[in-house]
C-alpha atoms as a printed R data frame, in Angstrom:
    type eleno elety resid chain resno       x       y       z
1   ATOM     1    CA   MET     A     1  17.147  15.745 -26.415
2   ATOM     2    CA   ASN     A     2  19.931  13.174 -25.891
3   ATOM     3    CA   GLN     A     3  21.915  15.062 -23.307
4   ATOM     4    CA   GLU     A     4  22.621  14.616 -19.642
5   ATOM     5    CA   LYS     A     5  21.378  17.358 -17.344
6   ATOM     6    CA   HIS     A     6  22.138  18.061 -13.712
7   ATOM     7    CA   GLY     A     7  20.473  19.769 -10.812
8   ATOM     8    CA   ARG     A     8  17.034  19.896  -9.261
9   ATOM     9    CA   GLY     A     9  15.426  22.142 -11.864
10  ATOM    10    CA   VAL     A    10  11.857  21.587 -12.886
11  ATOM    11    CA   GLU     A    11  12.946  21.397 -16.535
12  ATOM    12    CA   GLN     A    12  13.873  17.732 -16.105
13  ATOM    13    CA   ALA     A    13  10.512  16.916 -14.564
14  ATOM    14    CA   TRP     A    14   8.708  18.734 -17.387
15  ATOM    15    CA   GLU     A    15  10.785  16.908 -19.984
16  ATOM    16    CA   MET     A    16   9.939  13.579 -18.354
17  ATOM    17    CA   LEU     A    17   6.222  14.374 -18.426
18  ATOM    18    CA   ASP     A    18   6.493  15.495 -22.051
19  ATOM    19    CA   LEU     A    19   8.094  12.174 -23.025
20  ATOM    20    CA   PHE     A    20   5.166  10.217 -21.600
21  ATOM    21    CA   ALA     A    21   2.688  12.647 -23.155
22  ATOM    22    CA   SER     A    22   4.309  12.073 -26.559
23  ATOM    23    CA   LEU     A    23   3.087   8.472 -26.224
24  ATOM    24    CA   GLU     A    24  -0.435   9.672 -25.363
25  ATOM    25    CA   VAL     A    25  -0.144   9.128 -21.626
26  ATOM    26    CA   HIS     A    26  -2.521  11.765 -20.267
27  ATOM    27    CA   ALA     A    27  -2.904  10.844 -16.580
28  ATOM    28    CA   PHE     A    28  -0.586   9.888 -13.723
29  ATOM    29    CA   ASP     A    29  -0.784   8.835 -10.081
30  ATOM    30    CA   LEU     A    30   1.469  11.000  -7.909
31  ATOM    31    CA   THR     A    31   2.772   9.715  -4.559
32  ATOM    32    CA   THR     A    32   5.091  11.179  -1.946
33  ATOM    33    CA   THR     A    33   6.975   8.987   0.524
34  ATOM    34    CA   ASP     A    34   9.309   9.714   3.435
35  ATOM    35    CA   LEU     A    35  12.827   8.464   4.170
36  ATOM    36    CA   ASP     A    36  11.484   5.117   5.351
37  ATOM    37    CA   GLY     A    37   9.228   4.605   2.334
38  ATOM    38    CA   HIS     A    38   5.974   5.447   4.113
39  ATOM    39    CA   GLN     A    39   3.352   7.056   1.883
40  ATOM    40    CA   ARG     A    40   2.558  10.650   2.814
41  ATOM    41    CA   LYS     A    41   0.361  11.911  -0.010
42  ATOM    42    CA   PHE     A    42  -1.378  10.369  -2.989
43  ATOM    43    CA   GLY     A    43  -3.040  11.921  -6.018
44  ATOM    44    CA   ARG     A    44  -4.954   9.563  -8.301
45  ATOM    45    CA   ALA     A    45  -5.155   9.933 -12.086
46  ATOM    46    CA   MET     A    46  -3.898  13.520 -12.173
47  ATOM    47    CA   SER     A    47  -3.947  15.147 -15.589
48  ATOM    48    CA   PHE     A    48  -0.811  15.973 -17.552
49  ATOM    49    CA   ALA     A    49  -1.738  19.669 -17.536
50  ATOM    50    CA   ALA     A    50  -2.240  19.785 -13.762
51  ATOM    51    CA   LEU     A    51   1.036  18.004 -13.092
52  ATOM    52    CA   ARG     A    52   3.002  20.234 -15.419
53  ATOM    53    CA   GLN     A    53   1.507  23.359 -13.896
54  ATOM    54    CA   GLY     A    54   2.130  22.318 -10.295
55  ATOM    55    CA   MET     A    55   5.431  20.480 -10.656
56  ATOM    56    CA   ALA     A    56   7.739  23.360  -9.727
57  ATOM    57    CA   HIS     A    57   5.858  23.879  -6.457
58  ATOM    58    CA   TRP     A    58   5.761  20.155  -5.627
59  ATOM    59    CA   LEU     A    59   9.461  19.718  -6.293
60  ATOM    60    CA   ASP     A    60  10.426  22.588  -3.990
61  ATOM    61    CA   ALA     A    61   7.972  21.582  -1.275
62  ATOM    62    CA   GLU     A    62   8.807  17.859  -1.195
63  ATOM    63    CA   ILE     A    63  12.563  18.385  -1.373
64  ATOM    64    CA   GLY     A    64  12.184  20.724   1.606
65  ATOM    65    CA   ARG     A    65  10.320  17.982   3.512
66  ATOM    66    CA   ARG     A    66  12.801  15.273   2.443
67  ATOM    67    CA   HIS     A    67  10.024  13.450   0.658
68  ATOM    68    CA   ASN     A    68  10.316  11.374  -2.506
69  ATOM    69    CA   LEU     A    69   8.189  12.335  -5.504
70  ATOM    70    CA   ILE     A    70   6.983   9.235  -7.362
71  ATOM    71    CA   LEU     A    71   5.010   9.101 -10.603
72  ATOM    72    CA   ARG     A    72   2.973   6.234 -12.038
73  ATOM    73    CA   PRO     A    73   1.931   6.785 -15.678
74  ATOM    74    CA   LYS     A    74  -1.476   5.401 -16.617
75  ATOM    75    CA   ALA     A    75  -1.988   3.369 -19.780
76  ATOM    76    CA   GLY     A    76  -1.280   5.226 -23.002
77  ATOM    77    CA   ALA     A    77  -1.577   4.487 -26.709
78  ATOM    78    CA   VAL     A    78   1.150   1.809 -26.508
79  ATOM    79    CA   LYS     A    79   2.444  -0.432 -23.744
80  ATOM    80    CA   SER     A    80   5.231   1.181 -21.696
81  ATOM    81    CA   ILE     A    81   7.615  -1.305 -20.078
82  ATOM    82    CA   GLN     A    82   9.764  -0.296 -17.107
83  ATOM    83    CA   LEU     A    83  13.190  -1.872 -16.588
84  ATOM    84    CA   ASP     A    84  14.385  -0.989 -13.079
85  ATOM    85    CA   ASP     A    85  17.560  -1.488 -11.031
86  ATOM    86    CA   LEU     A    86  19.842  -1.684 -14.081
87  ATOM    87    CA   ARG     A    87  23.609  -1.434 -13.786
88  ATOM    88    CA   GLY     A    88  26.376  -0.896 -16.296
89  ATOM    89    CA   ASP     A    89  26.338   1.021 -19.570
90  ATOM    90    CA   VAL     A    90  22.576   1.126 -20.129
91  ATOM    91    CA   ARG     A    91  22.883   3.918 -22.689
92  ATOM    92    CA   ALA     A    92  24.791   1.676 -25.074
93  ATOM    93    CA   ARG     A    93  22.535  -1.338 -24.472
94  ATOM    94    CA   PHE     A    94  19.214   0.469 -24.876
95  ATOM    95    CA   ALA     A    95  20.098   3.473 -27.068
96  ATOM    96    CA   ALA     A    96  18.046   2.195 -30.004
97  ATOM    97    CA   ALA     A    97  15.007   1.101 -27.997
98  ATOM    98    CA   ALA     A    98  14.337   3.346 -24.983
99  ATOM    99    CA   PHE     A    99  12.261   6.509 -25.000
100 ATOM   100    CA   LEU     A   100  13.439   7.399 -21.483
101 ATOM   101    CA   ILE     A   101  16.568   6.577 -19.451
102 ATOM   102    CA   LEU     A   102  16.962   7.750 -15.850
103 ATOM   103    CA   ALA     A   103  19.764   7.607 -13.283
104 ATOM   104    CA   THR     A   104  17.948   7.068  -9.975
105 ATOM   105    CA   SER     A   105  21.030   6.731  -7.732
106 ATOM   106    CA   PRO     A   106  24.801   6.323  -8.237
107 ATOM   107    CA   GLY     A   107  25.312   3.500 -10.736
108 ATOM   108    CA   ASN     A   108  21.625   2.579 -10.767
109 ATOM   109    CA   HIS     A   109  19.429   3.208 -13.805
110 ATOM   110    CA   GLN     A   110  15.903   2.844 -15.066
111 ATOM   111    CA   VAL     A   111  14.859   2.379 -18.692
112 ATOM   112    CA   TRP     A   112  11.398   2.801 -20.260
113 ATOM   113    CA   ILE     A   113  10.511   1.166 -23.585
114 ATOM   114    CA   ALA     A   114   7.270   1.705 -25.523
115 ATOM   115    CA   VAL     A   115   6.243  -1.435 -27.414
116 ATOM   116    CA   VAL     A   116   3.697  -1.734 -30.214
117 ATOM   117    CA   ASP     A   117   1.715  -5.006 -30.253
118 ATOM   118    CA   GLY     A   118   3.708  -6.624 -27.465
119 ATOM   119    CA   SER     A   119   2.572  -9.899 -25.914
120 ATOM   120    CA   ALA     A   120   1.612 -10.315 -22.268
121 ATOM   121    CA   GLY     A   121   4.922 -11.999 -21.434
122 ATOM   122    CA   LEU     A   122   7.179  -9.538 -23.241
123 ATOM   123    CA   ALA     A   123   7.844  -7.363 -20.189
124 ATOM   124    CA   ARG     A   124   9.091 -10.335 -18.195
125 ATOM   125    CA   SER     A   125  11.304 -11.488 -21.076
126 ATOM   126    CA   LEU     A   126  12.851  -8.027 -21.317
127 ATOM   127    CA   ARG     A   127  13.481  -7.944 -17.565
128 ATOM   128    CA   GLN     A   128  15.017 -11.399 -17.567
129 ATOM   129    CA   ALA     A   129  17.321 -10.560 -20.467
130 ATOM   130    CA   SER     A   130  18.465  -7.255 -18.957
131 ATOM   131    CA   GLY     A   131  18.761  -8.412 -15.337
132 ATOM   132    CA   ALA     A   132  16.149  -5.844 -14.310
133 ATOM   133    CA   ASP     A   133  13.915  -6.120 -11.264
134 ATOM   134    CA   LEU     A   134  11.244  -8.706 -12.124
135 ATOM   135    CA   SER     A   135   8.778  -7.063  -9.712
136 ATOM   136    CA   ALA     A   136   8.986  -3.528 -11.105
137 ATOM   137    CA   SER     A   137   5.695  -1.821 -10.314
138 ATOM   138    CA   GLY     A   138   5.539   0.829 -13.042
139 ATOM   139    CA   ALA     A   139   6.177   3.693 -10.597
140 ATOM   140    CA   THR     A   140   9.160   5.962 -11.144
141 ATOM   141    CA   ARG     A   141  10.880   8.779  -9.309
142 ATOM   142    CA   VAL     A   142  10.423  12.188 -10.874
143 ATOM   143    CA   ALA     A   143  13.443  13.496 -12.745
144 ATOM   144    CA   GLY     A   144  14.886  16.510 -10.939
145 ATOM   145    CA   SER     A   145  13.716  15.259  -7.521
146 ATOM   146    CA   LEU     A   146  15.980  13.786  -4.838
147 ATOM   147    CA   ASN     A   147  16.195  10.115  -3.905
148 ATOM   148    CA   PHE     A   148  15.555  10.222  -0.168
149 ATOM   149    CA   LYS     A   149  16.746   6.975   1.392
150 ATOM   150    CA   ARG     A   150  18.578   6.765   4.696
151 ATOM   151    CA   GLN     A   151  21.426   4.862   3.073
152 ATOM   152    CA   TYR     A   152  22.240   7.935   0.957
153 ATOM   153    CA   ALA     A   153  22.202  10.517   3.785
154 ATOM   154    CA   PRO     A   154  23.352  13.222   3.937
155 ATOM   155    CA   ASP     A   155  24.190  13.466   0.215
156 ATOM   156    CA   PHE     A   156  20.908  12.416  -1.355
157 ATOM   157    CA   PRO     A   157  21.343  11.844  -5.106
158 ATOM   158    CA   THR     A   158  19.361  13.735  -7.711
159 ATOM   159    CA   VAL     A   159  17.246  11.672 -10.107
160 ATOM   160    CA   ARG     A   160  18.623  12.585 -13.528
161 ATOM   161    CA   LEU     A   161  17.131  12.279 -16.980
162 ATOM   162    CA   LEU     A   162  19.977  10.917 -19.104
163 ATOM   163    CA   GLU     A   163  18.250  10.407 -22.449
164 ATOM   164    CA   GLY     A   164  14.825  10.967 -23.907
165 ATOM   165    CA   THR     A   165  13.396  10.417 -27.376
166 ATOM   166    CA   PRO     A   166   9.789  11.587 -27.857
167 ATOM   167    CA   GLN     A   167   7.343   9.243 -29.603
168 ATOM   168    CA   ARG     A   168   9.878   6.428 -29.872
169 ATOM   169    CA   THR     A   169   8.185   3.036 -30.152
170 ATOM   170    CA   VAL     A   170   9.574  -0.367 -31.039
171 ATOM   171    CA   THR     A   171   8.107  -3.727 -32.037
172 ATOM   172    CA   PRO     A   172   8.839  -7.110 -30.446
173 ATOM   173    CA   ALA     A   173  10.729  -8.088 -33.605
174 ATOM   174    CA   GLU     A   174  12.979  -5.039 -33.299
175 ATOM   175    CA   LEU     A   175  13.670  -5.858 -29.641
176 ATOM   176    CA   GLU     A   176  14.610  -9.422 -30.589
177 ATOM   177    CA   ALA     A   177  16.890  -8.154 -33.355
178 ATOM   178    CA   LEU     A   178  18.640  -5.956 -30.793
179 ATOM   179    CA   GLY     A   179  19.163  -8.969 -28.541
180 ATOM   180    CA   LEU     A   180  17.074  -7.512 -25.711
181 ATOM   181    CA   VAL     A   181  14.537 -10.329 -25.273
182 ATOM   182    CA   ALA     A   182  15.258 -13.454 -23.236
183 ATOM   183    CA   ALA     A   183  14.729 -16.810 -24.929
184 ATOM   184    CA   PRO     A   184  11.903 -18.862 -23.389
185 ATOM   185    CA   HIS     A   185  13.013 -21.571 -21.004
186 ATOM   186    CA   PRO     A   186  11.157 -24.278 -19.079
187 ATOM   187    CA   MET     A   187  10.144 -23.442 -15.541
188 ATOM   188    CA   ALA     A   188  11.802 -25.435 -12.787
189 ATOM   189    CA   VAL     A   189   9.191 -27.288 -10.777
190 ATOM   190    CA   SER     A   190   9.575 -27.980  -7.076
191 ATOM   191    CA   ARG     A   191   7.439 -30.547  -5.303
192 ATOM   192    CA   PRO     A   192   6.882 -29.651  -1.671
193 ATOM   193    CA   GLY     A   193   4.465 -31.257   0.736
194 ATOM   194    CA   PRO     A   194   0.770 -30.299   1.026
195 ATOM   195    CA   ILE     A   195   0.180 -26.559   0.757
196 ATOM   196    CA   TRP     A   196  -2.589 -26.240   3.320
197 ATOM   197    CA   SER     A   197  -0.956 -28.064   6.220
198 ATOM   198    CA   GLY     A   198  -2.705 -27.537   9.526
199 ATOM   199    CA   ARG     A   199   0.573 -26.884  11.285
200 ATOM   200    CA   ARG     A   200   1.401 -23.878   9.110
201 ATOM   201    CA   ALA     A   201  -2.086 -22.551   8.487
202 ATOM   202    CA   LYS     A   202  -2.407 -18.842   9.305
203 ATOM   203    CA   ALA     A   203   1.238 -18.496  10.354
204 ATOM   204    CA   TRP     A   204   3.518 -15.780   8.993
205 ATOM   205    CA   PRO     A   205   7.013 -16.477   7.649
206 ATOM   206    CA   SER     A   206   9.932 -14.399   8.906
207 ATOM   207    CA   TYR     A   207  10.472 -11.422   6.599
208 ATOM   208    CA   GLU     A   208  13.848 -10.812   8.237
209 ATOM   209    CA   ARG     A   209  14.987 -14.310   7.266
210 ATOM   210    CA   CYS     A   210  13.728 -13.829   3.697
211 ATOM   211    CA   LEU     A   211  15.765 -10.616   3.509
212 ATOM   212    CA   GLN     A   212  18.802 -12.263   5.069
213 ATOM   213    CA   ASN     A   213  18.709 -15.172   2.592
214 ATOM   214    CA   ALA     A   214  17.949 -13.087  -0.496
215 ATOM   215    CA   PRO     A   215  20.620 -12.906  -3.216
216 ATOM   216    CA   ARG     A   216  22.623  -9.730  -3.579
217 ATOM   217    CA   ALA     A   217  21.286  -6.962  -5.797
218 ATOM   218    CA   HIS     A   218  23.030  -6.292  -9.099
219 ATOM   219    CA   ASP     A   219  26.704  -5.390  -8.519
220 ATOM   220    CA   SER     A   220  25.959  -4.568  -4.906
221 ATOM   221    CA   ASP     A   221  26.551  -5.962  -1.423
222 ATOM   222    CA   ARG     A   222  22.961  -5.246  -0.346
223 ATOM   223    CA   ALA     A   223  20.127  -7.751  -0.425
224 ATOM   224    CA   ASP     A   224  17.783  -7.828  -3.407
225 ATOM   225    CA   ILE     A   225  14.618  -6.591  -1.687
226 ATOM   226    CA   SER     A   226  12.379  -7.591  -4.594
227 ATOM   227    CA   ARG     A   227  13.498 -11.214  -4.275
228 ATOM   228    CA   ALA     A   228  12.974 -11.104  -0.512
229 ATOM   229    CA   ASP     A   229   9.482  -9.658  -0.997
230 ATOM   230    CA   PHE     A   230   8.537 -12.369  -3.484
231 ATOM   231    CA   THR     A   231   9.883 -15.150  -1.250
232 ATOM   232    CA   PHE     A   232   7.972 -13.768   1.737
233 ATOM   233    CA   CYS     A   233   4.738 -13.647  -0.283
234 ATOM   234    CA   LEU     A   234   5.329 -17.131  -1.691
235 ATOM   235    CA   LEU     A   235   5.720 -18.580   1.804
236 ATOM   236    CA   ALA     A   236   2.796 -16.603   3.209
237 ATOM   237    CA   VAL     A   237   0.391 -17.819   0.528
238 ATOM   238    CA   ASP     A   238   1.775 -21.347   0.777
239 ATOM   239    CA   TRP     A   239   1.111 -21.243   4.528
240 ATOM   240    CA   GLY     A   240  -2.535 -20.310   4.136
241 ATOM   241    CA   ARG     A   241  -2.665 -16.524   3.900
242 ATOM   242    CA   SER     A   242  -4.831 -14.855   1.257
243 ATOM   243    CA   VAL     A   243  -3.456 -12.515  -1.403
244 ATOM   244    CA   ALA     A   244  -5.132  -9.552   0.317
245 ATOM   245    CA   GLU     A   245  -3.661 -10.436   3.720
246 ATOM   246    CA   THR     A   246  -0.228 -11.002   2.210
247 ATOM   247    CA   CYS     A   247  -0.369  -7.665   0.366
248 ATOM   248    CA   GLN     A   248  -1.158  -5.747   3.563
249 ATOM   249    CA   CYS     A   249   1.524  -7.542   5.560
250 ATOM   250    CA   LEU     A   250   4.140  -6.879   2.892
251 ATOM   251    CA   LEU     A   251   3.329  -3.158   3.076
252 ATOM   252    CA   LEU     A   252   4.172  -3.292   6.777
253 ATOM   253    CA   LYS     A   253   7.346  -5.352   6.385
254 ATOM   254    CA   SER     A   254   9.019  -4.168   3.177
255 ATOM   255    CA   SER     A   255  10.589  -0.755   2.619
256 ATOM   256    CA   LYS     A   256  10.264  -1.224  -1.149
257 ATOM   257    CA   ALA     A   257   6.565  -2.044  -0.839
258 ATOM   258    CA   ARG     A   258   5.976   1.109   1.201
259 ATOM   259    CA   GLU     A   259   7.919   3.153  -1.337
260 ATOM   260    CA   ASN     A   260   6.123   1.753  -4.399
261 ATOM   261    CA   GLY     A   261   2.698   1.510  -2.805
262 ATOM   262    CA   GLU     A   262  -0.116  -0.994  -2.703
263 ATOM   263    CA   ALA     A   263   0.000  -1.784  -6.436
264 ATOM   264    CA   TYR     A   264   3.526  -3.199  -6.087
265 ATOM   265    CA   ALA     A   265   2.605  -5.209  -2.972
266 ATOM   266    CA   ARG     A   266  -0.550  -6.591  -4.568
267 ATOM   267    CA   LEU     A   267   1.265  -7.544  -7.783
268 ATOM   268    CA   THR     A   268   4.023  -9.321  -5.824
269 ATOM   269    CA   ALA     A   269   1.452 -11.232  -3.768
270 ATOM   270    CA   GLN     A   270  -0.525 -12.161  -6.904
271 ATOM   271    CA   ARG     A   271   2.588 -13.447  -8.662
272 ATOM   272    CA   ALA     A   272   3.493 -15.490  -5.597
273 ATOM   273    CA   ALA     A   273  -0.032 -16.941  -5.460
274 ATOM   274    CA   ALA     A   274   0.188 -17.869  -9.149
275 ATOM   275    CA   ALA     A   275   3.499 -19.637  -8.513
276 ATOM   276    CA   VAL     A   276   1.951 -21.583  -5.611
277 ATOM   277    CA   CYS     A   277  -0.987 -22.528  -7.822
278 ATOM   278    CA   ARG     A   278   1.298 -23.772 -10.619
279 ATOM   279    CA   ARG     A   279   3.314 -25.763  -8.138
280 ATOM   280    CA   SER     A   280   0.155 -27.271  -6.674
281 ATOM   281    CA   CYS     A   281  -1.091 -28.323 -10.112
282 ATOM   282    CA   ASN     A   282   2.236 -29.988 -10.863
283 ATOM   283    CA   THR     A   283   1.950 -32.140  -7.743
284 ATOM   284    CA   LEU     A   284  -1.557 -33.458  -8.525
285 ATOM   285    CA   PRO     A   285  -2.123 -37.113  -9.494
286 ATOM   286    CA   ALA     A   286  -1.907 -37.951 -13.188
287 ATOM   287    CA   HIS     A   287  -5.713 -38.171 -13.594
288 ATOM   288    CA   GLY     A   288  -6.172 -34.473 -12.670
289 ATOM   289    CA   LYS     A   289  -7.368 -32.279  -9.838
290 ATOM   290    CA   ASN     A   290 -10.400 -34.380  -9.027
291 ATOM   291    CA   ASN     A   291  -8.567 -37.678  -9.588
292 ATOM   292    CA   VAL     A   292 -11.274 -38.754 -12.033
293 ATOM   293    CA   PRO     A   293 -10.229 -41.728 -14.263
């Protein structure tokens, strides 16, 4: 199955579904979005059989509408980890570990790894080591569909399945032996002023400024939207907004949040809230939260 295919044919989409099914993934959420990342349709927990049967129709229909076709696999027998926004020769780096490698746009790749008995922090370590998007949501474009973003018009790239190995799983030890896991490192701690200041309470930070100040994406001159999204959420929570409020606002502000849906926005807001909480704890007096001797 290790061969590169081209074109819009449904065979690539079927092969992609088959790869997930080989790892006992039996249900998927299916979302369509427009050129600006706005959600148009959503199907929750659709069965493998239903998706495979209807995929040819959906591909033709959504390509005709210039809509993106996005799949989110539900939990299977093993933990599937998504590494997104990868550049360079990903085939050489992940050939021994990945069960699925996609090309989502020119020079941009996505890798899926199925891990047996992986720890809760393994996904983050893999993303840190590979330079992947730390806020990857677990949603992926369907192989054989087109990547409809305004920046690619009028020549929208086809999402291509580059490599697939059914039933491939790896262990954390194997990933470490391959040099794919980042070594643990201490977290840098910042010490700002009081979080719940009356002056900032219920204000919103500028998303445009977060985007403007974000670092560049991998090997690109465009802003890293994931970093901008996280910074916006971090400031919003720090300024008194709840996770739910921040999630909804991010969906309005961020093109990536609209494209990946509420799960991505909620996860980004939750991670930001956790970072604010850690920072708050690190600024408490030595005797603890309640300052009890």
